[in-house]
C-alpha positions as CSV (number, residue, x, y, z in Angstrom):
1,M,140.9,41.6,21.3
2,A,142.4,45.0,22.0
3,S,141.8,46.7,25.3
4,Y,140.4,50.2,24.7
5,L,140.1,51.4,28.3
6,Q,141.7,50.3,31.6
7,I,140.5,51.6,34.9
8,E,142.6,50.9,37.9
9,N,141.8,51.8,41.6
10,I,139.8,54.9,41.1
11,S,137.7,56.3,44.0
12,K,135.2,59.2,44.5
13,S,133.7,60.5,47.7
14,Y,131.7,63.6,48.7
15,G,132.1,64.3,52.3
16,L,131.4,61.1,54.2
17,K,129.5,59.6,51.3
18,V,131.6,57.1,49.4
19,L,130.4,56.7,45.8
20,F,133.0,54.1,44.7
21,D,136.2,52.9,46.3
22,R,139.2,51.7,44.3
23,I,137.2,50.2,41.5
24,S,138.9,48.6,38.4
25,F,137.5,47.4,35.1
26,N,138.4,47.0,31.5
27,V,136.7,47.8,28.2
28,N,137.7,45.8,25.2
29,E,137.2,46.5,21.5
30,G,133.7,45.7,20.5
31,D,132.2,45.8,24.0
32,K,128.8,47.5,24.2
33,I,128.4,48.2,27.9
34,A,125.4,49.6,29.9
35,L,126.4,51.0,33.3
36,I,123.6,50.6,35.8
37,A,123.4,52.0,39.3
38,P,120.8,53.7,41.6
39,N,120.5,57.5,41.5
40,G,123.3,59.0,43.6
41,A,125.6,56.0,43.3
42,G,128.2,57.8,41.2
43,K,127.4,57.1,37.5
44,T,127.8,60.6,36.3
45,S,130.9,61.2,38.5
46,L,132.5,58.1,37.0
47,M,131.7,59.5,33.5
48,R,133.2,62.8,34.4
49,I,136.4,61.1,35.5
50,L,136.6,59.2,32.2
51,A,136.0,62.5,30.3
52,G,138.9,64.2,32.2
53,K,136.6,66.7,33.9
54,D,137.1,65.3,37.4
55,R,139.7,63.4,39.2
56,S,139.8,60.2,41.3
57,D,140.3,60.8,45.0
58,S,142.7,57.8,45.3
59,G,144.9,58.5,42.2
60,G,144.6,55.3,40.2
61,K,144.7,55.2,36.4
62,V,142.4,55.9,33.5
63,L,144.3,54.6,30.4
64,F,142.9,54.8,26.9
65,L,144.6,52.9,24.1
66,K,146.6,55.2,22.0
67,D,145.4,56.3,18.5
68,I,141.7,55.4,19.1
69,R,139.2,58.1,18.5
70,I,136.9,58.8,21.6
71,A,133.7,60.8,21.7
72,F,131.9,61.8,24.9
73,L,128.2,62.6,25.2
74,E,127.4,64.3,28.5
75,Q,123.9,65.0,29.9
76,D,124.5,68.7,29.7
77,Y,125.7,69.7,26.2
78,D,127.8,72.9,26.2
79,F,126.8,75.2,23.3
80,D,126.8,78.8,22.2
81,P,123.1,79.9,21.9
82,Q,124.1,82.4,19.2
83,N,125.6,79.8,16.9
84,T,123.6,78.1,14.1
85,I,123.5,74.3,14.2
86,A,126.1,74.3,11.3
87,Q,128.4,76.7,13.2
88,Q,128.1,74.6,16.4
89,I,128.9,71.2,14.9
90,G,130.4,72.0,11.5
91,D,128.8,71.6,8.1
92,S,129.6,68.4,6.2
93,L,127.8,65.7,4.2
94,R,127.8,63.4,7.3
95,T,126.4,66.0,9.7
96,R,123.6,66.8,7.2
97,E,122.7,63.2,6.7
98,L,122.6,62.6,10.5
99,L,120.5,65.8,11.1
100,T,118.0,64.6,8.6
101,S,117.9,61.1,10.0
102,L,117.4,62.5,13.5
103,G,114.5,64.7,12.3
104,L,116.2,68.1,12.4
105,G,116.7,68.9,8.7
106,S,117.9,72.5,8.3
107,S,121.1,73.4,10.0
108,N,120.5,77.2,9.8
109,R,118.5,77.4,13.1
110,L,120.0,79.1,16.1
111,M,121.0,76.8,19.0
112,G,119.3,79.1,21.5
113,E,115.9,78.5,19.8
114,L,116.0,74.7,20.0
115,S,114.1,72.6,22.5
116,G,115.8,70.3,24.9
117,G,115.2,67.3,22.6
118,E,116.5,69.2,19.6
119,V,119.7,70.2,21.5
120,K,120.2,66.5,22.4
121,R,119.9,65.6,18.7
122,V,122.6,68.1,17.8
123,A,124.9,66.7,20.4
124,L,124.2,63.2,19.1
125,T,124.9,64.3,15.6
126,Q,128.3,65.8,16.6
127,M,129.2,62.6,18.4
128,L,128.2,60.2,15.6
129,A,129.7,62.4,12.9
130,S,133.1,62.0,14.6
131,E,133.0,58.3,13.6
132,A,134.9,57.6,16.8
133,D,136.1,54.1,17.8
134,F,134.8,54.5,21.3
135,F,131.6,56.2,22.3
136,I,131.0,57.1,26.0
137,M,127.4,58.4,26.6
138,D,125.5,59.6,29.7
139,E,121.7,59.0,29.2
140,P,121.7,59.3,25.4
141,T,117.9,58.8,25.1
142,N,116.8,61.5,27.6
143,H,114.5,64.1,25.9
144,L,114.4,62.2,22.6
145,D,111.2,61.2,20.9
146,V,110.7,57.6,19.8
147,D,111.8,58.1,16.2
148,A,115.1,59.5,17.3
149,I,115.5,56.7,19.9
150,E,114.8,54.0,17.3
151,F,117.3,55.6,14.8
152,L,120.0,55.7,17.5
153,E,119.2,52.2,18.6
154,S,119.5,50.9,15.1
155,Y,122.7,52.8,14.4
156,L,124.5,51.6,17.5
157,S,123.3,48.0,17.3
158,R,124.6,47.8,13.7
159,S,127.8,49.8,14.3
160,R,131.1,48.1,15.1
161,C,131.9,50.8,17.6
162,T,132.9,50.2,21.2
163,L,130.4,51.7,23.7
164,L,130.1,52.5,27.4
165,M,126.8,54.2,28.3
166,V,124.6,55.1,31.2
167,T,120.9,54.6,30.4
168,H,117.5,53.9,32.1
169,D,115.9,52.9,28.8
170,R,115.5,49.1,29.2
171,Y,114.4,48.4,25.6
172,F,117.4,50.4,24.3
173,L,119.8,48.7,26.7
174,D,118.5,45.2,25.7
175,R,118.8,45.8,22.0
176,V,122.1,47.6,21.9
177,C,124.3,46.2,24.7
178,N,126.0,42.9,25.2
179,I,127.4,43.6,28.7
180,V,125.7,45.1,31.8
181,M,128.0,46.6,34.4
182,E,126.6,47.4,37.8
183,L,127.9,49.9,40.2
184,D,126.6,48.7,43.5
185,R,127.6,50.0,47.0
186,G,130.9,51.3,45.7
187,A,131.9,48.1,43.8
188,I,131.7,47.1,40.1
189,Y,130.0,43.8,39.0
190,T,130.1,42.7,35.3
191,Y,127.4,40.5,33.6
192,R,127.7,39.3,30.0
193,G,124.5,39.2,28.1
194,N,121.2,41.1,27.9
195,Y,119.1,42.9,30.6
196,Q,117.1,39.8,31.5
197,N,120.4,37.8,32.0
198,Y,121.6,40.7,34.2
199,L,118.5,40.5,36.4
200,E,118.8,36.8,36.8
201,K,122.6,36.7,37.5
202,R,122.3,39.7,39.9
203,Q,119.7,37.9,42.0
204,E,121.9,34.8,42.0
205,R,124.9,36.9,43.2
206,I,122.9,38.5,46.0
207,S,121.5,35.1,47.1
208,N,125.0,33.5,47.1
209,F,126.3,36.5,49.2
210,N,123.5,36.1,51.7
211,A,124.0,32.4,51.9
212,Q,127.7,33.0,52.7
213,T,126.6,35.5,55.3
214,D,124.3,33.0,56.9
215,K,127.2,30.6,57.3
216,V,129.3,33.3,58.9
217,R,126.4,34.0,61.3
218,N,126.4,30.4,62.4
219,L,130.1,30.6,63.1
220,L,129.6,33.8,64.9
221,R,126.9,32.2,67.1
222,R,129.3,29.4,68.1
223,E,132.1,31.8,68.7
224,L,129.8,33.9,70.9
225,E,128.9,30.8,72.9
226,W,132.7,30.2,73.3
227,I,133.4,33.8,74.4
228,H,130.7,33.6,77.0
229,A,131.4,30.1,78.3
230,T,135.2,29.8,78.3
231,P,137.0,31.6,81.2
232,C,140.3,31.6,79.2
233,A,138.7,33.6,76.6
234,R,139.2,36.6,78.8
235,S,143.0,36.0,79.0
236,G,145.6,37.4,76.7
237,K,146.3,33.9,75.4
238,A,142.9,33.9,73.5
239,K,143.3,37.3,71.9
240,Y,143.6,35.8,68.4
241,R,140.2,34.2,69.0
242,K,138.6,37.4,70.0
243,D,140.1,39.2,67.0
244,A,138.7,36.6,64.8
245,F,135.3,37.0,66.5
246,C,135.3,40.7,65.7
247,E,136.0,40.0,62.0
248,L,133.2,37.5,61.9
249,Q,130.9,40.1,63.6
250,E,131.7,42.6,60.9
251,R,131.1,40.1,58.0
252,A,127.9,38.9,59.6
253,S,126.4,42.4,59.5
254,Q,126.8,42.7,55.7
255,A,123.8,40.6,54.6
256,R,122.4,42.1,51.5
257,V,118.8,43.3,52.0
258,E,117.3,44.7,48.8
259,T,116.1,48.2,49.5
260,N,113.5,49.1,47.0
261,V,111.3,52.1,46.5
262,S,108.0,51.1,48.2
263,M,104.8,53.0,47.7
264,D,102.6,50.8,49.8
265,E,102.4,53.5,52.5
266,I,101.4,56.2,50.0
267,K,97.7,56.3,49.7
268,Y,95.5,58.4,47.3
269,N,92.2,60.0,47.6
270,A,89.8,57.4,46.1
271,R,86.8,59.9,46.0
272,L,86.5,60.5,42.4
273,G,83.2,61.2,40.7
274,T,82.0,60.1,37.3
275,K,83.2,63.4,35.8
276,V,87.0,63.6,35.5
277,I,88.0,66.0,32.7
278,N,85.6,66.6,29.8
279,C,87.0,68.3,26.6
280,K,84.6,69.6,23.9
281,D,85.6,71.1,20.6
282,L,88.9,72.1,22.1
283,Y,91.2,74.3,19.9
284,C,94.6,75.8,20.7
285,E,97.3,77.4,18.8
286,Y,100.1,80.1,19.2
287,P,100.5,82.8,16.6
288,G,103.1,81.8,14.0
289,W,103.2,78.1,15.1
290,P,101.3,75.1,13.9
291,C,98.0,74.3,15.6
292,I,98.4,72.2,18.7
293,V,94.9,70.7,19.0
294,R,91.8,71.2,16.8
295,D,88.2,70.1,17.4
296,F,89.3,67.8,20.2
297,T,86.4,66.2,22.1
298,Y,87.1,63.5,24.7
299,N,85.9,62.6,28.2
300,F,88.7,61.2,30.4
301,A,87.2,58.4,32.5
302,R,87.7,57.2,36.1
303,G,90.4,54.6,36.3
304,E,91.6,55.2,32.7
305,K,95.3,54.8,31.9
306,V,96.2,56.8,28.8
307,G,99.5,57.6,27.1
308,I,100.1,60.7,25.0
309,V,102.7,60.4,22.2
310,G,104.0,62.4,19.3
311,R,107.3,63.9,18.1
312,N,109.2,66.6,20.0
313,G,107.8,70.0,19.8
314,I,104.3,68.9,18.6
315,G,102.5,70.3,21.7
316,K,102.1,67.5,24.1
317,S,103.2,69.4,27.2
318,T,101.1,72.4,26.1
319,F,98.0,70.2,25.8
320,I,98.7,68.9,29.4
321,N,98.9,72.5,30.6
322,L,95.6,73.2,28.9
323,L,94.0,70.3,30.9
324,M,95.5,71.9,34.1
325,G,94.2,75.3,33.2
326,I,97.7,76.7,32.6
327,V,97.3,78.9,29.6
328,S,99.7,81.5,28.2
329,P,98.2,84.9,27.3
330,Q,99.5,84.5,23.7
331,A,97.5,81.3,23.2
332,V,94.4,81.2,21.1
333,V,92.0,78.8,22.8
334,R,88.4,77.9,22.0
335,G,86.1,75.2,23.2
336,S,85.5,74.0,26.7
337,I,87.2,71.9,29.5
338,E,85.1,70.8,32.4
339,R,86.7,69.3,35.5
340,G,85.0,67.1,38.2
341,T,84.3,68.8,41.5
342,S,86.1,66.0,43.4
343,L,89.1,66.0,41.1
344,Q,92.5,66.2,42.8
345,I,95.4,66.2,40.3
346,G,99.0,65.3,41.0
347,Y,101.0,66.9,38.2
348,Y,104.6,65.8,37.6
349,R,106.1,68.4,35.3
350,Q,109.4,68.3,33.4
351,D,110.3,71.7,34.8
352,G,108.2,71.4,38.0
353,M,111.0,71.2,40.7
354,S,111.2,74.4,42.7
355,F,113.2,73.4,45.8
356,K,115.2,75.9,47.8
357,E,118.8,74.9,47.4
358,D,119.5,75.3,51.2
359,E,116.5,73.1,52.1
360,T,117.3,69.6,53.5
361,V,115.6,66.4,52.4
362,L,113.7,66.4,55.7
363,D,112.6,70.0,55.1
364,V,111.0,69.1,51.8
365,V,109.3,66.0,53.0
366,P,109.0,66.0,56.8
367,D,107.9,62.4,57.0
368,M,110.8,60.1,57.9
369,H,108.8,56.9,57.3
370,L,107.9,57.9,53.8
371,L,111.5,59.1,53.1
372,G,112.8,55.7,54.3
373,R,110.4,53.8,52.1
374,F,111.5,56.0,49.2
375,L,115.2,55.2,49.4
376,F,116.2,58.2,51.5
377,T,118.2,56.7,54.3
378,P,118.5,58.5,57.7
379,D,122.0,59.7,56.9
380,M,120.5,61.6,54.0
381,Y,117.8,63.4,55.9
382,G,120.1,66.4,56.7
383,T,121.5,66.5,53.1
384,R,120.8,69.8,51.4
385,V,118.9,69.6,48.1
386,S,121.8,71.2,46.3
387,R,124.0,68.1,47.1
388,L,121.5,65.6,45.6
389,S,122.0,64.0,42.2
390,G,119.6,64.8,39.4
391,G,117.9,61.5,39.9
392,E,117.6,61.9,43.7
393,R,116.0,65.3,43.2
394,R,113.5,63.8,40.7
395,R,112.7,61.1,43.2
396,L,112.1,63.6,46.0
397,Y,109.9,65.7,43.7
398,L,107.8,62.7,42.7
399,L,107.3,61.9,46.4
400,T,106.1,65.5,47.1
401,I,103.4,64.9,44.5
402,L,102.3,61.4,45.6
403,M,102.1,62.3,49.3
404,K,99.3,64.8,48.5
405,Q,97.0,61.8,47.8
406,P,95.8,62.7,44.2
407,N,93.0,60.8,42.5
408,M,94.4,61.7,39.1
409,L,98.0,61.6,38.1
410,I,99.5,63.5,35.1
411,L,103.1,62.6,34.5
412,D,105.1,64.5,31.9
413,E,108.3,62.6,31.0
414,P,108.6,61.0,34.5
415,T,111.3,58.5,33.6
416,N,114.1,61.1,32.7
417,D,116.9,60.8,35.3
418,L,115.3,58.1,37.3
419,D,117.2,54.9,37.8
420,I,115.9,51.5,36.7
421,V,115.2,50.2,40.3
422,T,113.0,53.3,40.9
423,L,111.2,52.9,37.6
424,N,110.4,49.2,38.2
425,V,108.7,50.0,41.5
426,L,107.0,53.1,40.2
427,E,105.5,51.0,37.5
428,E,104.2,48.5,40.1
429,Y,102.6,51.3,42.0
430,L,101.0,52.9,38.9
431,L,99.6,49.5,37.9
432,D,97.7,49.4,41.2
433,F,96.7,53.0,41.1
434,S,92.9,53.2,40.9
435,G,92.7,56.8,39.9
436,T,93.0,58.3,36.4
437,L,96.4,58.3,34.9
438,I,97.8,60.3,31.9
439,I,101.4,59.8,30.9
440,V,103.5,61.7,28.4
441,S,106.6,59.6,27.8
442,H,109.0,58.2,25.1
443,D,110.0,55.3,27.4
444,R,108.6,52.4,25.5
445,H,109.0,49.8,28.3
446,F,107.3,52.2,30.8
447,M,104.4,52.9,28.4
448,D,103.9,49.2,27.4
449,R,103.5,48.2,31.0
450,L,101.0,50.9,32.0
451,V,98.7,52.4,29.4
452,D,95.5,51.0,27.9
453,H,95.5,53.2,24.8
454,L,97.2,56.2,23.3
455,L,96.3,59.7,22.2
456,V,98.6,60.2,19.2
457,F,99.5,63.8,18.3
458,C,99.9,63.8,14.5
459,G,100.5,67.5,13.9
460,D,98.4,70.4,12.7
461,G,96.0,69.8,15.6
462,V,95.1,66.2,14.7
463,V,94.8,63.8,17.6
464,K,94.1,60.1,17.0
465,D,93.0,57.5,19.6
466,F,94.9,54.3,19.3
467,I,93.7,51.2,21.2
468,G,96.8,49.3,22.4
469,N,100.2,49.8,24.0
470,F,103.2,51.7,22.6
471,S,104.9,48.8,20.9
472,E,101.7,47.8,19.2
473,Y,101.3,51.4,17.9
474,R,104.9,51.4,16.6
475,A,104.3,48.1,14.8
476,F,101.1,49.5,13.3
477,I,102.9,52.6,12.1
478,K,105.7,50.5,10.5
479,D,103.2,48.2,8.8
480,Y,101.3,51.2,7.6
481,E,104.4,52.9,6.2
482,T,105.4,49.7,4.4
483,E,101.9,49.4,2.9
484,A,101.8,53.1,1.9
485,K,105.1,52.7,0.1
486,R,103.8,49.7,-1.7
487,A,100.7,51.5,-2.6
488,S,102.6,54.5,-4.0
489,A,104.7,52.1,-6.2
490,K,101.7,50.1,-7.3
491,P,98.4,51.8,-6.9
492,A,96.8,48.7,-6.7
493,A,94.5,46.2,-8.0
494,P,95.1,43.6,-5.2
495,R,94.0,46.1,-2.6
496,V,90.9,47.0,-4.5
497,E,89.9,43.3,-4.7
498,Q,90.4,42.9,-1.0
499,R,88.1,45.9,-0.3
500,K,85.4,44.5,-2.5
501,A,85.7,41.0,-0.9
502,A,85.5,42.4,2.6
503,P,82.2,43.6,4.1
504,A,82.2,47.4,3.8
505,K,80.7,49.8,6.3
506,R,80.1,52.2,3.4
507,K,81.5,52.9,0.0
508,L,83.9,55.8,-0.7
509,S,82.1,58.8,-2.2
510,Y,83.1,59.9,-5.6
511,K,85.0,62.9,-4.1
512,E,86.8,60.5,-1.7
513,Q,87.8,58.2,-4.5
514,R,89.3,61.1,-6.4
515,E,91.1,62.3,-3.3
516,M,92.5,58.8,-2.7
517,E,93.8,58.5,-6.3
518,S,95.3,62.0,-6.0
519,L,97.0,61.0,-2.7
520,E,98.5,57.9,-4.2
521,A,100.0,59.9,-7.1
522,E,101.3,62.6,-4.7
523,I,102.8,60.0,-2.4
524,E,104.5,58.3,-5.3
525,S,105.8,61.7,-6.6
526,L,107.1,62.8,-3.2
527,T,108.8,59.4,-2.5
528,A,110.6,59.7,-5.9
529,E,111.6,63.3,-5.2
530,K,112.9,62.3,-1.7
531,A,115.0,59.5,-3.2
532,A,116.4,61.8,-5.8
533,L,117.4,64.4,-3.3
534,E,119.0,61.9,-1.0
535,T,121.1,60.7,-4.0
536,Q,122.2,64.3,-4.6
537,L,123.0,64.8,-1.0
538,S,125.3,61.8,-1.1
539,S,127.0,62.7,-4.3
540,G,129.3,65.3,-2.9
541,T,128.8,67.5,-6.0
542,L,126.3,70.1,-4.7
543,S,127.3,73.6,-3.7
544,Y,126.8,74.7,-0.1
545,E,123.6,76.6,-1.0
546,A,122.2,73.7,-3.0
547,L,123.0,71.4,-0.1
548,Q,121.1,73.6,2.3
549,T,118.1,73.8,0.0
550,A,118.0,70.1,-0.7
551,S,118.4,69.2,3.0
552,A,115.5,71.6,4.0
553,R,113.3,70.1,1.2
554,V,113.9,66.6,2.4
555,G,112.6,67.6,5.8
556,E,109.5,69.2,4.2
557,I,108.9,66.1,2.2
558,I,109.0,63.8,5.3
559,T,106.3,66.0,6.9
560,L,104.2,66.0,3.8
561,L,104.5,62.2,3.4
562,D,103.4,61.7,7.0
563,E,100.3,63.8,6.5
564,K,99.3,62.3,3.1
565,E,100.0,58.7,4.1
566,L,97.8,59.2,7.3
567,R,94.9,60.6,5.2
568,W,95.3,57.7,2.7
569,L,95.1,55.2,5.5
570,E,91.9,56.8,6.8
571,L,90.3,56.6,3.3
572,S,91.4,53.0,2.8
573,E,89.8,52.0,6.1
574,I,86.5,53.5,5.1
575,G,86.4,51.4,1.9
576,K,87.2,48.1,3.6
């Protein structure tokens, strides 16, 4: 099997902080590698060296096999805001197909008007359209909604490409990668297999290391007894024994003690009355944009753990701001929001960090004990915020919120830029959190562990309550889509018989029956139109203008199908 990349003896330091020291590794054709490391350990610095945007301090070599095509996806995508999407990444049949698959559709929009998630989709389209042999990606799932994540997951797992990526998404890692590479304390360790295998083998490595250290400590104890008890030990003749003693002393100090984020010391204000946040007939929209929430009535309960999901740009963050009382003057808002008098909210916002760059870690959080429990070691207390990695800044920001002892936590995309170790322990803390918890996230593992039910933003102001975790919701949606397609193809005697056999809460009204029949016909027609357009897009015979029109129409059809299939499901549930 051909070697695609050889890394030999590369190093990187910032001041006294050594990120990695003379590391070497190899990437072979067909490897799909996830690079894991704590925030600040040097993952992004390593990626920048591979991309040729930074250099190793110790020289060394970064050797790519000649004639292979390489594509890099960095966290910060460089683009011209005045370019259209087509101008930014080119206009070809492949880019149009990928844009549609990733949910963008039209390529005429300006880059400067796109959301962060939409910019990431453009960057992914450019990378995948290159059809490179070797993809190198830094946090490819950041800012993506679950539809885009699942498309990328499926694409990469089926592709024969070679892959090296940094990711915190544990489901994505487990389903795409066959090798986990860990950057730990300046050294590289490689584990073949999935994420679970990595966790098991890593613990085994650490246990073996500590066992060896225990043996060295026993030798050190005996040597120490010899140094103290033997007069000749203080003569020049025994210098070699004393030199060996010093080496043993250094090795004995290297026992591996797992340093995890611990929130045991971070308490919260348990005083929370029966009223938390009560919403009644809530309505919100911005002029010229689809309605965000319509006729929304819901009382958030004490101790409730709820997830909020929906595609990018549908209004989840705006809804959270409404709950917080943060309303833009342009917004049209009706209805009421009542908050409990004892409510104390901790709000983790995507854009909430407002540190002064010349502040130190200790300036931001002047509690050394809490800093130590949160992975900020004493040598980092004097580090300026401007020198922290993105993940370290996020961790510090999270600590500033938790230390205020809230009895309600609202977390808007909290997993972006946090390392897997931090996420694991954050999950453990939130499981034990007795206050009310609202999470907006596309991290499926994170949501599955924490939430009791979901508020699903469906578009045009519709919000549905789904009882279950995130994976159960996705399975439900896929089953529903399969059933809807079957229904559109065969409008359905078997389904009618099942409805008659089952005890019905009530029968469909005549008007609802006619609506359901109409929906089935419309779904069938739209599905056929979508298939025909996709065939035309793949034919290579359309003019540029026709391609643009067809691509835009496919995007419109997908939205219409979502709406009509959802309504069809509602009616079918009534008749059961």
